[in-house]
PyMOL Python script that loads the backbone (N, CA, C, O; Angstrom):
from pymol import cmd

cmd.read_pdbstr("""\
ATOM      1  N   MET A   1      86.950  55.905 -22.480  1.00  0.00           N
ATOM      2  CA  MET A   1      88.063  56.751 -22.824  1.00  0.00           C
ATOM      3  C   MET A   1      87.632  57.873 -23.771  1.00  0.00           C
ATOM      4  O   MET A   1      88.084  59.009 -23.628  1.00  0.00           O
ATOM      5  N   LYS A   2      86.759  57.562 -24.739  1.00  0.00           N
ATOM      6  CA  LYS A   2      86.266  58.583 -25.656  1.00  0.00           C
ATOM      7  C   LYS A   2      85.450  59.630 -24.916  1.00  0.00           C
ATOM      8  O   LYS A   2      85.500  60.815 -25.244  1.00  0.00           O
ATOM      9  N   ALA A   3      84.700  59.187 -23.919  1.00  0.00           N
ATOM     10  CA  ALA A   3      83.871  60.113 -23.154  1.00  0.00           C
ATOM     11  C   ALA A   3      84.741  61.116 -22.405  1.00  0.00           C
ATOM     12  O   ALA A   3      84.391  62.292 -22.308  1.00  0.00           O
ATOM     13  N   ILE A   4      85.864  60.660 -21.879  1.00  0.00           N
ATOM     14  CA  ILE A   4      86.770  61.555 -21.158  1.00  0.00           C
ATOM     15  C   ILE A   4      87.387  62.564 -22.124  1.00  0.00           C
ATOM     16  O   ILE A   4      87.506  63.746 -21.799  1.00  0.00           O
ATOM     17  N   ALA A   5      87.780  62.099 -23.311  1.00  0.00           N
ATOM     18  CA  ALA A   5      88.369  62.998 -24.297  1.00  0.00           C
ATOM     19  C   ALA A   5      87.353  64.043 -24.747  1.00  0.00           C
ATOM     20  O   ALA A   5      87.695  65.219 -24.869  1.00  0.00           O
ATOM     21  N   ILE A   6      86.120  63.636 -24.995  1.00  0.00           N
ATOM     22  CA  ILE A   6      85.069  64.575 -25.400  1.00  0.00           C
ATOM     23  C   ILE A   6      84.781  65.570 -24.285  1.00  0.00           C
ATOM     24  O   ILE A   6      84.556  66.751 -24.547  1.00  0.00           O
ATOM     25  N   PHE A   7      84.787  65.098 -23.044  1.00  0.00           N
ATOM     26  CA  PHE A   7      84.553  65.979 -21.897  1.00  0.00           C
ATOM     27  C   PHE A   7      85.660  67.029 -21.786  1.00  0.00           C
ATOM     28  O   PHE A   7      85.384  68.201 -21.528  1.00  0.00           O
ATOM     29  N   ILE A   8      86.905  66.611 -21.980  1.00  0.00           N
ATOM     30  CA  ILE A   8      88.025  67.545 -21.884  1.00  0.00           C
ATOM     31  C   ILE A   8      87.956  68.578 -23.007  1.00  0.00           C
ATOM     32  O   ILE A   8      88.217  69.759 -22.781  1.00  0.00           O
ATOM     33  N   ILE A   9      87.607  68.140 -24.211  1.00  0.00           N
ATOM     34  CA  ILE A   9      87.473  69.074 -25.330  1.00  0.00           C
ATOM     35  C   ILE A   9      86.348  70.070 -25.062  1.00  0.00           C
ATOM     36  O   ILE A   9      86.503  71.267 -25.303  1.00  0.00           O
ATOM     37  N   ALA A  10      85.215  69.574 -24.563  1.00  0.00           N
ATOM     38  CA  ALA A  10      84.091  70.457 -24.264  1.00  0.00           C
ATOM     39  C   ALA A  10      84.461  71.445 -23.162  1.00  0.00           C
ATOM     40  O   ALA A  10      84.111  72.622 -23.241  1.00  0.00           O
ATOM     41  N   LEU A  11      85.152  70.981 -22.156  1.00  0.00           N
ATOM     42  CA  LEU A  11      85.565  71.847 -21.052  1.00  0.00           C
ATOM     43  C   LEU A  11      86.532  72.936 -21.543  1.00  0.00           C
ATOM     44  O   LEU A  11      86.419  74.097 -21.147  1.00  0.00           O
ATOM     45  N   THR A  12      87.463  72.559 -22.392  1.00  0.00           N
ATOM     46  CA  THR A  12      88.408  73.523 -22.941  1.00  0.00           C
ATOM     47  C   THR A  12      87.701  74.548 -23.812  1.00  0.00           C
ATOM     48  O   THR A  12      88.016  75.737 -23.762  1.00  0.00           O
ATOM     49  N   THR A  13      86.750  74.089 -24.607  1.00  0.00           N
ATOM     50  CA  THR A  13      85.989  74.997 -25.462  1.00  0.00           C
ATOM     51  C   THR A  13      85.194  75.991 -24.629  1.00  0.00           C
ATOM     52  O   THR A  13      85.182  77.184 -24.932  1.00  0.00           O
ATOM     53  N   MET A  14      84.544  75.519 -23.603  1.00  0.00           N
ATOM     54  CA  MET A  14      83.768  76.412 -22.736  1.00  0.00           C
ATOM     55  C   MET A  14      84.679  77.433 -22.054  1.00  0.00           C
ATOM     56  O   MET A  14      84.306  78.596 -21.900  1.00  0.00           O
ATOM     57  N   ASN A  15      85.861  77.003 -21.650  1.00  0.00           N
ATOM     58  CA  ASN A  15      86.805  77.908 -21.002  1.00  0.00           C
ATOM     59  C   ASN A  15      87.261  78.991 -21.980  1.00  0.00           C
ATOM     60  O   ASN A  15      87.347  80.164 -21.616  1.00  0.00           O
ATOM     61  N   CYS A  16      87.553  78.596 -23.216  1.00  0.00           N
ATOM     62  CA  CYS A  16      87.978  79.580 -24.225  1.00  0.00           C
ATOM     63  C   CYS A  16      86.860  80.581 -24.520  1.00  0.00           C
ATOM     64  O   CYS A  16      87.114  81.778 -24.657  1.00  0.00           O
ATOM     65  N   LEU A  17      85.639  80.094 -24.616  1.00  0.00           N
ATOM     66  CA  LEU A  17      84.514  80.988 -24.883  1.00  0.00           C
ATOM     67  C   LEU A  17      84.302  81.981 -23.750  1.00  0.00           C
ATOM     68  O   LEU A  17      84.018  83.154 -23.992  1.00  0.00           O
ATOM     69  N   SER A  18      84.438  81.517 -22.524  1.00  0.00           N
ATOM     70  CA  SER A  18      84.252  82.436 -21.398  1.00  0.00           C
ATOM     71  C   SER A  18      85.383  83.466 -21.343  1.00  0.00           C
ATOM     72  O   SER A  18      85.158  84.617 -20.970  1.00  0.00           O
ATOM     73  N   MET A  19      86.591  83.054 -21.713  1.00  0.00           N
ATOM     74  CA  MET A  19      87.711  84.003 -21.742  1.00  0.00           C
ATOM     75  C   MET A  19      87.505  85.044 -22.840  1.00  0.00           C
ATOM     76  O   MET A  19      87.861  86.209 -22.666  1.00  0.00           O
ATOM     77  N   MET A  20      86.930  84.629 -23.972  1.00  0.00           N
ATOM     78  CA  MET A  20      86.682  85.575 -25.054  1.00  0.00           C
ATOM     79  C   MET A  20      85.622  86.594 -24.659  1.00  0.00           C
ATOM     80  O   MET A  20      85.685  87.748 -25.083  1.00  0.00           O
ATOM     81  N   GLU A  21      84.655  86.182 -23.856  1.00  0.00           N
ATOM     82  CA  GLU A  21      83.640  87.120 -23.387  1.00  0.00           C
ATOM     83  C   GLU A  21      84.218  88.072 -22.342  1.00  0.00           C
ATOM     84  O   GLU A  21      83.885  89.257 -22.310  1.00  0.00           O
ATOM     85  N   LYS A  22      85.081  87.537 -21.498  1.00  0.00           N
ATOM     86  CA  LYS A  22      85.640  88.342 -20.419  1.00  0.00           C
ATOM     87  C   LYS A  22      86.691  89.333 -20.934  1.00  0.00           C
ATOM     88  O   LYS A  22      86.739  90.476 -20.480  1.00  0.00           O
ATOM     89  N   TYR A  23      87.524  88.902 -21.870  1.00  0.00           N
ATOM     90  CA  TYR A  23      88.590  89.729 -22.419  1.00  0.00           C
ATOM     91  C   TYR A  23      88.475  89.766 -23.949  1.00  0.00           C
ATOM     92  O   TYR A  23      89.248  89.099 -24.637  1.00  0.00           O
ATOM     93  N   PRO A  24      87.532  90.527 -24.481  1.00  0.00           N
ATOM     94  CA  PRO A  24      87.325  90.498 -25.940  1.00  0.00           C
ATOM     95  C   PRO A  24      88.474  91.093 -26.743  1.00  0.00           C
ATOM     96  O   PRO A  24      88.714  90.664 -27.871  1.00  0.00           O
ATOM     97  N   THR A  25      89.193  92.072 -26.190  1.00  0.00           N
ATOM     98  CA  THR A  25      90.267  92.691 -26.961  1.00  0.00           C
ATOM     99  C   THR A  25      91.489  91.797 -27.051  1.00  0.00           C
ATOM    100  O   THR A  25      92.284  91.944 -27.979  1.00  0.00           O
ATOM    101  N   ALA A  26      91.661  90.878 -26.118  1.00  0.00           N
ATOM    102  CA  ALA A  26      92.818  89.991 -26.154  1.00  0.00           C
ATOM    103  C   ALA A  26      92.731  89.002 -27.303  1.00  0.00           C
ATOM    104  O   ALA A  26      93.755  88.518 -27.784  1.00  0.00           O
ATOM    105  N   PHE A  27      91.524  88.698 -27.745  1.00  0.00           N
ATOM    106  CA  PHE A  27      91.345  87.721 -28.801  1.00  0.00           C
ATOM    107  C   PHE A  27      90.933  88.353 -30.116  1.00  0.00           C
ATOM    108  O   PHE A  27      90.566  87.640 -31.050  1.00  0.00           O
ATOM    109  N   LYS A  28      90.983  89.660 -30.211  1.00  0.00           N
ATOM    110  CA  LYS A  28      90.592  90.340 -31.433  1.00  0.00           C
ATOM    111  C   LYS A  28      91.808  90.414 -32.350  1.00  0.00           C
ATOM    112  O   LYS A  28      92.796  91.082 -32.046  1.00  0.00           O
ATOM    113  N   PHE A  29      91.715  89.725 -33.459  1.00  0.00           N
ATOM    114  CA  PHE A  29      92.810  89.719 -34.414  1.00  0.00           C
ATOM    115  C   PHE A  29      92.539  90.769 -35.469  1.00  0.00           C
ATOM    116  O   PHE A  29      91.490  90.755 -36.113  1.00  0.00           O
ATOM    117  N   SER A  30      93.469  91.669 -35.646  1.00  0.00           N
ATOM    118  CA  SER A  30      93.276  92.723 -36.626  1.00  0.00           C
ATOM    119  C   SER A  30      93.640  92.218 -38.012  1.00  0.00           C
ATOM    120  O   SER A  30      94.251  91.162 -38.170  1.00  0.00           O
ATOM    121  N   LYS A  31      93.253  92.990 -39.000  1.00  0.00           N
ATOM    122  CA  LYS A  31      93.518  92.616 -40.380  1.00  0.00           C
ATOM    123  C   LYS A  31      94.736  93.370 -40.899  1.00  0.00           C
ATOM    124  O   LYS A  31      94.720  93.914 -42.003  1.00  0.00           O
ATOM    125  N   LYS A  32      95.769  93.396 -40.106  1.00  0.00           N
ATOM    126  CA  LYS A  32      96.979  94.090 -40.504  1.00  0.00           C
ATOM    127  C   LYS A  32      97.693  93.278 -41.575  1.00  0.00           C
ATOM    128  O   LYS A  32      97.686  92.047 -41.563  1.00  0.00           O
ATOM    129  N   ARG A  33      98.292  93.987 -42.477  1.00  0.00           N
ATOM    130  CA  ARG A  33      99.034  93.311 -43.531  1.00  0.00           C
ATOM    131  C   ARG A  33     100.411  92.932 -43.027  1.00  0.00           C
ATOM    132  O   ARG A  33     101.028  93.667 -42.256  1.00  0.00           O
ATOM    133  N   SER A  34     100.880  91.801 -43.461  1.00  0.00           N
ATOM    134  CA  SER A  34     102.232  91.391 -43.122  1.00  0.00           C
ATOM    135  C   SER A  34     103.171  91.809 -44.240  1.00  0.00           C
ATOM    136  O   SER A  34     102.735  92.163 -45.335  1.00  0.00           O
ATOM    137  N   ILE A  35     104.443  91.765 -43.956  1.00  0.00           N
ATOM    138  CA  ILE A  35     105.429  92.138 -44.965  1.00  0.00           C
ATOM    139  C   ILE A  35     105.377  91.162 -46.138  1.00  0.00           C
ATOM    140  O   ILE A  35     105.657  91.542 -47.275  1.00  0.00           O
ATOM    141  N   MET A  36     105.023  89.918 -45.869  1.00  0.00           N
ATOM    142  CA  MET A  36     104.944  88.923 -46.945  1.00  0.00           C
ATOM    143  C   MET A  36     103.809  89.251 -47.911  1.00  0.00           C
ATOM    144  O   MET A  36     103.971  89.119 -49.124  1.00  0.00           O
ATOM    145  N   SER A  37     102.676  89.673 -47.389  1.00  0.00           N
ATOM    146  CA  SER A  37     101.564  90.015 -48.275  1.00  0.00           C
ATOM    147  C   SER A  37     101.862  91.281 -49.074  1.00  0.00           C
ATOM    148  O   SER A  37     101.458  91.397 -50.231  1.00  0.00           O
ATOM    149  N   VAL A  38     102.561  92.218 -48.465  1.00  0.00           N
ATOM    150  CA  VAL A  38     102.934  93.445 -49.177  1.00  0.00           C
ATOM    151  C   VAL A  38     103.912  93.119 -50.299  1.00  0.00           C
ATOM    152  O   VAL A  38     103.772  93.622 -51.414  1.00  0.00           O
ATOM    153  N   MET A  39     104.903  92.277 -50.008  1.00  0.00           N
ATOM    154  CA  MET A  39     105.881  91.918 -51.031  1.00  0.00           C
ATOM    155  C   MET A  39     105.240  91.092 -52.149  1.00  0.00           C
ATOM    156  O   MET A  39     105.628  91.218 -53.310  1.00  0.00           O
ATOM    157  N   ALA A  40     104.269  90.257 -51.810  1.00  0.00           N
ATOM    158  CA  ALA A  40     103.552  89.495 -52.841  1.00  0.00           C
ATOM    159  C   ALA A  40     102.762  90.441 -53.741  1.00  0.00           C
ATOM    160  O   ALA A  40     102.690  90.239 -54.953  1.00  0.00           O
ATOM    161  N   GLN A  41     102.179  91.461 -53.149  1.00  0.00           N
ATOM    162  CA  GLN A  41     101.438  92.445 -53.931  1.00  0.00           C
ATOM    163  C   GLN A  41     102.382  93.237 -54.843  1.00  0.00           C
ATOM    164  O   GLN A  41     102.046  93.519 -55.993  1.00  0.00           O
ATOM    165  N   VAL A  42     103.544  93.588 -54.334  1.00  0.00           N
ATOM    166  CA  VAL A  42     104.539  94.298 -55.142  1.00  0.00           C
ATOM    167  C   VAL A  42     105.017  93.408 -56.287  1.00  0.00           C
ATOM    168  O   VAL A  42     105.151  93.860 -57.423  1.00  0.00           O
ATOM    169  N   GLU A  43     105.271  92.144 -55.975  1.00  0.00           N
ATOM    170  CA  GLU A  43     105.733  91.214 -57.005  1.00  0.00           C
ATOM    171  C   GLU A  43     104.685  91.037 -58.103  1.00  0.00           C
ATOM    172  O   GLU A  43     105.018  91.019 -59.288  1.00  0.00           O
ATOM    173  N   ALA A  44     103.426  90.907 -57.708  1.00  0.00           N
ATOM    174  CA  ALA A  44     102.356  90.756 -58.695  1.00  0.00           C
ATOM    175  C   ALA A  44     102.243  91.994 -59.576  1.00  0.00           C
ATOM    176  O   ALA A  44     102.014  91.887 -60.781  1.00  0.00           O
ATOM    177  N   THR A  45     102.404  93.155 -58.977  1.00  0.00           N
ATOM    178  CA  THR A  45     102.338  94.392 -59.763  1.00  0.00           C
ATOM    179  C   THR A  45     103.496  94.476 -60.755  1.00  0.00           C
ATOM    180  O   THR A  45     103.321  94.909 -61.894  1.00  0.00           O
ATOM    181  N   LEU A  46     104.688  94.055 -60.308  1.00  0.00           N
ATOM    182  CA  LEU A  46     105.843  94.079 -61.203  1.00  0.00           C
ATOM    183  C   LEU A  46     105.683  93.086 -62.354  1.00  0.00           C
ATOM    184  O   LEU A  46     106.004  93.402 -63.500  1.00  0.00           O
ATOM    185  N   LYS A  47     105.187  91.885 -62.047  1.00  0.00           N
ATOM    186  CA  LYS A  47     105.013  90.862 -63.085  1.00  0.00           C
ATOM    187  C   LYS A  47     103.970  91.280 -64.118  1.00  0.00           C
ATOM    188  O   LYS A  47     104.103  90.976 -65.304  1.00  0.00           O
ATOM    189  N   ASN A  48     102.937  91.977 -63.661  1.00  0.00           N
ATOM    190  CA  ASN A  48     101.882  92.405 -64.573  1.00  0.00           C
ATOM    191  C   ASN A  48     102.221  93.696 -65.295  1.00  0.00           C
ATOM    192  O   ASN A  48     101.431  94.185 -66.103  1.00  0.00           O
ATOM    193  N   GLY A  49     103.380  94.244 -65.012  1.00  0.00           N
ATOM    194  CA  GLY A  49     103.785  95.481 -65.676  1.00  0.00           C
ATOM    195  C   GLY A  49     103.029  96.689 -65.179  1.00  0.00           C
ATOM    196  O   GLY A  49     102.799  97.639 -65.928  1.00  0.00           O
ATOM    197  N   GLY A  50     102.645  96.656 -63.925  1.00  0.00           N
ATOM    198  CA  GLY A  50     101.904  97.766 -63.339  1.00  0.00           C
ATOM    199  C   GLY A  50     102.780  98.993 -63.149  1.00  0.00           C
ATOM    200  O   GLY A  50     104.005  98.899 -63.226  1.00  0.00           O
ATOM    201  N   PRO A  51     102.172 100.125 -62.906  1.00  0.00           N
ATOM    202  CA  PRO A  51     102.946 101.363 -62.740  1.00  0.00           C
ATOM    203  C   PRO A  51     103.705 101.379 -61.416  1.00  0.00           C
ATOM    204  O   PRO A  51     103.280 100.788 -60.423  1.00  0.00           O
ATOM    205  N   MET A  52     104.825 102.063 -61.435  1.00  0.00           N
ATOM    206  CA  MET A  52     105.634 102.174 -60.219  1.00  0.00           C
ATOM    207  C   MET A  52     104.917 102.987 -59.150  1.00  0.00           C
ATOM    208  O   MET A  52     105.187 102.819 -57.961  1.00  0.00           O
ATOM    209  N   ASP A  53     104.008 103.863 -59.558  1.00  0.00           N
ATOM    210  CA  ASP A  53     103.232 104.631 -58.578  1.00  0.00           C
ATOM    211  C   ASP A  53     102.404 103.717 -57.687  1.00  0.00           C
ATOM    212  O   ASP A  53     102.247 103.983 -56.495  1.00  0.00           O
ATOM    213  N   ALA A  54     101.873 102.641 -58.262  1.00  0.00           N
ATOM    214  CA  ALA A  54     101.077 101.697 -57.478  1.00  0.00           C
ATOM    215  C   ALA A  54     101.949 101.005 -56.441  1.00  0.00           C
ATOM    216  O   ALA A  54     101.515 100.778 -55.312  1.00  0.00           O
ATOM    217  N   ILE A  55     103.168 100.672 -56.817  1.00  0.00           N
ATOM    218  CA  ILE A  55     104.085  99.998 -55.890  1.00  0.00           C
ATOM    219  C   ILE A  55     104.495 100.949 -54.768  1.00  0.00           C
ATOM    220  O   ILE A  55     104.497 100.565 -53.599  1.00  0.00           O
ATOM    221  N   THR A  56     104.839 102.172 -55.116  1.00  0.00           N
ATOM    222  CA  THR A  56     105.225 103.120 -54.064  1.00  0.00           C
ATOM    223  C   THR A  56     104.049 103.442 -53.152  1.00  0.00           C
ATOM    224  O   THR A  56     104.236 103.663 -51.955  1.00  0.00           O
ATOM    225  N   ARG A  57     102.843 103.472 -53.703  1.00  0.00           N
ATOM    226  CA  ARG A  57     101.665 103.722 -52.881  1.00  0.00           C
ATOM    227  C   ARG A  57     101.452 102.588 -51.878  1.00  0.00           C
ATOM    228  O   ARG A  57     101.140 102.843 -50.715  1.00  0.00           O
ATOM    229  N   VAL A  58     101.619 101.340 -52.318  1.00  0.00           N
ATOM    230  CA  VAL A  58     101.467 100.176 -51.426  1.00  0.00           C
ATOM    231  C   VAL A  58     102.504 100.231 -50.313  1.00  0.00           C
ATOM    232  O   VAL A  58     102.185 100.014 -49.144  1.00  0.00           O
ATOM    233  N   LEU A  59     103.745 100.524 -50.685  1.00  0.00           N
ATOM    234  CA  LEU A  59     104.810 100.592 -49.680  1.00  0.00           C
ATOM    235  C   LEU A  59     104.610 101.764 -48.716  1.00  0.00           C
ATOM    236  O   LEU A  59     104.880 101.632 -47.523  1.00  0.00           O
ATOM    237  N   ASP A  60     104.146 102.892 -49.215  1.00  0.00           N
ATOM    238  CA  ASP A  60     103.867 104.041 -48.344  1.00  0.00           C
ATOM    239  C   ASP A  60     102.732 103.745 -47.374  1.00  0.00           C
ATOM    240  O   ASP A  60     102.798 104.117 -46.203  1.00  0.00           O
ATOM    241  N   GLU A  61     101.691 103.076 -47.860  1.00  0.00           N
ATOM    242  CA  GLU A  61     100.580 102.706 -46.982  1.00  0.00           C
ATOM    243  C   GLU A  61     101.045 101.759 -45.884  1.00  0.00           C
ATOM    244  O   GLU A  61     100.637 101.884 -44.729  1.00  0.00           O
ATOM    245  N   TYR A  62     101.901 100.812 -46.253  1.00  0.00           N
ATOM    246  CA  TYR A  62     102.422  99.875 -45.256  1.00  0.00           C
ATOM    247  C   TYR A  62     103.280 100.601 -44.221  1.00  0.00           C
ATOM    248  O   TYR A  62     103.198 100.318 -43.025  1.00  0.00           O
ATOM    249  N   GLU A  63     104.093 101.527 -44.686  1.00  0.00           N
ATOM    250  CA  GLU A  63     104.915 102.314 -43.767  1.00  0.00           C
ATOM    251  C   GLU A  63     104.042 103.154 -42.827  1.00  0.00           C
ATOM    252  O   GLU A  63     104.336 103.254 -41.635  1.00  0.00           O
ATOM    253  N   ASN A  64     102.987 103.747 -43.351  1.00  0.00           N
ATOM    254  CA  ASN A  64     102.074 104.536 -42.513  1.00  0.00           C
ATOM    255  C   ASN A  64     101.369 103.670 -41.486  1.00  0.00           C
ATOM    256  O   ASN A  64     101.150 104.104 -40.355  1.00  0.00           O
ATOM    257  N   GLU A  65     101.008 102.444 -41.867  1.00  0.00           N
ATOM    258  CA  GLU A  65     100.392 101.525 -40.904  1.00  0.00           C
ATOM    259  C   GLU A  65     101.359 101.190 -39.777  1.00  0.00           C
ATOM    260  O   GLU A  65     100.961 101.110 -38.614  1.00  0.00           O
ATOM    261  N   ILE A  66     102.625 100.995 -40.121  1.00  0.00           N
ATOM    262  CA  ILE A  66     103.634 100.689 -39.097  1.00  0.00           C
ATOM    263  C   ILE A  66     103.802 101.865 -38.145  1.00  0.00           C
ATOM    264  O   ILE A  66     103.869 101.680 -36.930  1.00  0.00           O
ATOM    265  N   HIS A  67     103.870 103.069 -38.691  1.00  0.00           N
ATOM    266  CA  HIS A  67     104.016 104.259 -37.841  1.00  0.00           C
ATOM    267  C   HIS A  67     102.795 104.446 -36.943  1.00  0.00           C
ATOM    268  O   HIS A  67     102.937 104.797 -35.772  1.00  0.00           O
ATOM    269  N   ALA A  68     101.603 104.216 -37.479  1.00  0.00           N
ATOM    270  CA  ALA A  68     100.388 104.353 -36.674  1.00  0.00           C
ATOM    271  C   ALA A  68     100.367 103.321 -35.550  1.00  0.00           C
ATOM    272  O   ALA A  68      99.964 103.622 -34.426  1.00  0.00           O
ATOM    273  N   GLU A  69     100.801 102.117 -35.860  1.00  0.00           N
ATOM    274  CA  GLU A  69     100.833 101.071 -34.832  1.00  0.00           C
ATOM    275  C   GLU A  69     101.843 101.403 -33.745  1.00  0.00           C
ATOM    276  O   GLU A  69     101.588 101.174 -32.563  1.00  0.00           O
ATOM    277  N   GLN A  70     102.986 101.941 -34.143  1.00  0.00           N
ATOM    278  CA  GLN A  70     103.995 102.316 -33.145  1.00  0.00           C
ATOM    279  C   GLN A  70     103.502 103.459 -32.267  1.00  0.00           C
ATOM    280  O   GLN A  70     103.737 103.455 -31.058  1.00  0.00           O
ATOM    281  N   LEU A  71     102.813 104.450 -32.869  1.00  0.00           N
ATOM    282  CA  LEU A  71     102.279 105.546 -32.067  1.00  0.00           C
ATOM    283  C   LEU A  71     101.208 105.055 -31.100  1.00  0.00           C
ATOM    284  O   LEU A  71     101.147 105.502 -29.955  1.00  0.00           O
ATOM    285  N   ALA A  72     100.367 104.132 -31.562  1.00  0.00           N
ATOM    286  CA  ALA A  72      99.334 103.585 -30.679  1.00  0.00           C
ATOM    287  C   ALA A  72      99.943 102.769 -29.555  1.00  0.00           C
ATOM    288  O   ALA A  72      99.423 102.741 -28.440  1.00  0.00           O
ATOM    289  N   HIS A  73     101.034 102.115 -29.854  1.00  0.00           N
ATOM    290  CA  HIS A  73     101.696 101.295 -28.824  1.00  0.00           C
ATOM    291  C   HIS A  73     102.377 102.155 -27.779  1.00  0.00           C
ATOM    292  O   HIS A  73     102.369 101.830 -26.591  1.00  0.00           O
ATOM    293  N   ASP A  74     102.964 103.248 -28.222  1.00  0.00           N
ATOM    294  CA  ASP A  74     103.666 104.148 -27.289  1.00  0.00           C
ATOM    295  C   ASP A  74     102.647 104.890 -26.468  1.00  0.00           C
ATOM    296  O   ASP A  74     103.012 105.702 -25.617  1.00  0.00           O
TER     297      ASP A  74
END
""", "prot")
cmd.dss("prot")
cmd.show_as("cartoon", "prot")
cmd.util.cbc("prot")
cmd.orient("prot")
């Protein structure tokens, strides 16, 4: 029974690897920021008494990333 389970895992792994070689862009995960990470960064800046310019810059960068992604998608 263990041999069958190991065989199935190996077969699945080989299939995933071949799919990654065949379609590399489908499995490429970008390092896009999520809204949660942006809000955590804003919260940390507020707690540390950081300048409001830093917060607006973070939010503007996030907005620009969203617009760029939408333009690329269209």
